[in-house]
C-alpha positions in Angstrom: 88.8 161.0 121.7 85.4 162.7 121.8 82.4 161.3 123.6 80.7 160.6 120.2 83.7 158.5 119.1 83.7 156.6 122.4 80.0 155.8 122.0 80.6 154.7 118.4 83.4 152.4 119.4 81.3 150.9 122.3 78.4 150.2 119.8 80.9 148.4 117.6 82.1 146.2 120.4 78.5 145.5 121.6 77.6 144.4 118.0 80.7 142.1 117.9 79.9 140.6 121.2 76.3 140.0 120.2 77.5 138.2 117.0 79.9 136.1 119.1 77.1 135.1 121.5 74.9 134.1 118.6 77.8 132.1 117.1 78.4 130.3 120.3 74.7 129.5 120.7 74.6 128.2 117.2 77.8 126.1 117.6 75.8 123.3 119.2 75.2 122.0 115.7 78.9 121.1 115.4 79.2 122.7 112.0 82.2 124.5 110.8 81.5 128.2 110.7 83.5 131.3 110.2 82.8 134.6 112.0 83.7 137.4 109.7 84.5 140.6 111.6 85.3 143.7 109.7 88.4 145.1 111.4 89.9 148.5 110.9 93.2 149.3 112.5 93.4 152.9 113.5 96.5 154.6 114.7 95.6 156.9 117.6 97.9 159.0 119.7 97.1 159.0 123.4 
């Protein structure tokens, strides 16, 4: 995995964490919400 790929994956994880934090902060309203994460499964050989 190249450095560029590692950075791209880290950015995706940061974005997901920021959305989760926002969801948790907004959950004080006790409304049913769905967090929709786009997920892509990639087969990688180590």
